[in-house]
N, C-alpha and C positions, 0 to 999 in steps of 0.2 A: 551449193548448200552452205559451204564454209563461209563464203562471202556474205550470204544473207544472215547467218547467225552471228557473225563477228561483232556487229555493233551492240549486240545484247550480252556479250560475254566479256568478262574481264580476263585478259590474257595474263598468264603467269610466265615468268622467265624460265626458259627451258635450257639455257646454256649453263656452262660451268662457271662458277664464280672465279676460278683460277684463270680463266681466259679473258675476263673482263679487264678493260683498261682502267688504270688508276685515274681518279678525277684530276682534271687539269689544275695545276697550281700556278700561282703568280710567279714570274721569274724572280721577283724580289719581294718575298712575303713580308719581311720586316718593314720595308718601305711602304708596301701596300697597307699594312696595319697602321702605320704612322699617318698616312695620308687619308685614311678612311674618314676620320671626323671632318677634315677640311672638305673632302668630296661631298659629304652629306650636307654641310653648310652651304656649299656652292649649289647643290641641287635645290635646296630650299630657296635660295636667292633667285635662281633661274625660274623656279616655279611661281614665285611671286611676280616676277617681271614678265614672264612669258604667257603663252596661251593657257587657258584652263585645261585641267586634266582630261575632262570629257571630250573637249574639242580635239586634243592631241590623240586620244585613243581612237576617235572616229577617223582622223586623218591617217593614222597608222593602218587601220583596217582597210581603208580605201586604197592605200598604197600597196597592200598585200604583204606588209612586213609582219614578221613574227616577233618583232622587237616590242618590249614593254615600254610604258611611259617612263618608268624610272631609268631604264637603259638609255632612252633618248635624252632625258635630262642630263644624265652623266656624260653622254657624248657632247652635248652642248657645253657643259662645263669644261671638258677637255679641250674642245676647239677654242673656247674663249681664252683658256690659259695659254694655248699655243699662239693664238693671235696676240695676246698681251706680251708674250715673250718676244715674238717677232717685232712688234711695235717698239718694245723697249730697246731691242738690239739696233733697230733702225734709228731710233732717237739718239742713242749713244754714238752711233757712227756719224750721224749728221752733226751732232754737237762737237765731236772731236775734229771732224774734217772742215766744217763750215762755220762753226760757232753758233749753231742754231739755239735760240733762247729756250729756256726750260719750259715756258708755257706752250710753245709749239710741240715740244717733246711729249708733254702730258696729253695734249690733244691727239697726237699721233698714237700714243699707247691706248687711249680710250677708243679711238676710231678702229684700231686693229682688234681690240677686244669685242667691240660691237660687231665687227665683220665676222669674227669667229662664231658669235652667237647666231648671226643671220645665215651663215653658211650651212649649218645643220638644217635650219628651216627650209632653205632653198633646195637642199638635196631631197628633203621629204616631198616638197611640192613637185619637183621634177619627176620623182619616182611615181607620184600619184598621177600626173598627167600622162606619163609614159604607159602606165598600166591601163588607164582609161582609153587611150588610143588602141591598145591591144584588144581590150574587151569589145570596143566598137567594131574593130576589124573582124573579130571572130563571130560576132552576133549573127550576120546573115547566114554563114555556113552552118552554125549550130542550129539556127531556126529551121533551115532546110533539112538537116539531118533528123531533127525531131519530127518534122512533118512527114518525112518518109517512114520513120519508125511507127508513127501513129497510123498512117495509111496502111501499113503492113499488118496492123492488128494489135499493136502494143497499146497498153494504157498509158496514162500520163506519167505515172511513176516509172513504169517499165521503160518508156521512151527516154526519160531523163537518165535512168540508170545505164541504159545501153549507150547513149551518147557520151556520158561521162567516162565510160570504160574505154570506148573506141577512140574518142578524140583526145587531143593533147593541146593544152594551152591554159590560159588563165580562166576563161569562161567554163571550160570543162571541169576545172578544179572547183569552181563555185557550184556547178551542178552536182558534183560529187558530194560537196558539203550539204547541199539540199537533200540529196538522197540519204545521207547518213543521219541527218536530223529527223527525217521521216521514219527511218528504220528505228530510231531511238524513241519514237512515240509522238513526235510533233506532227500536227496536221500539215498536209501539203501546202495549203494556202498560207499558213503561218511561216513555213520554211521559205516559200517564195517571197513573202513580204520581207523576211529577213535578208534575202538576197538583194532585193531592191534597196533596202536601207544600207547594206554594206557597200554596194558599188556607188550609190549616189548618182547614177546616170538615168536620165529621164527615159531614153529608149528602152533600157533594161527594165525599168520600173513598169513601163507599159507592157512590155513583153511578159513579165511575170504576172501582171494583173490580168492579161488576156488568158493565160493558162489557168489562173485561179478561177476566173469567172466561168470559163468553159467547163472546168471540173465541177464547180458548184451547180451550174445550171444544166449540165449534161448536153451542152451544145457541141456540134462537131469541132474537134480540136485541130484537125489538120489545116483547115482553112485559116 
């Protein structure tokens, strides 16, 4: 009963305020305040040069990250600064050791800065592909568990809830989100469509569509 009522209730903190941890502070608060305007400017530059915000948000959701777009932009700025510093250090070493011309040093710094920007994008792409492989590997098992639950007499929502509680993995987490959305008042078909949109995988989209069609038309769901 507690699990069924939880989505409809706003939980209040029951612990003592004396036992709560103090909010995390920056190790160098003065330096953080001084660099904040530069960081905001860097984020705006990366936003103009990089992917649109909606596209980045969609990619973050597909990768399963709880990171915001602003945090990702800040990460790109930091990696770009680190790349620029590494490129500058390498250019100075090459100039002192071999007499490399200044033009080559500038090109090296720019290339290192671009590599820092691309590194964050590559990490996000790798995380997305890794999660998609996990989702595809879990889909047959989850589908079989749902079929067993429906054949045992559970309804569509009950089967989704049972599997999301008993299974562990990325797909079971997505099913738990579907159940939570339905408990909060969203229609099951809408929650399943949102699942298909979040994952962006064609087999999962077909799987969600098959469940939604079976629920709408009243056709046998286990098959």
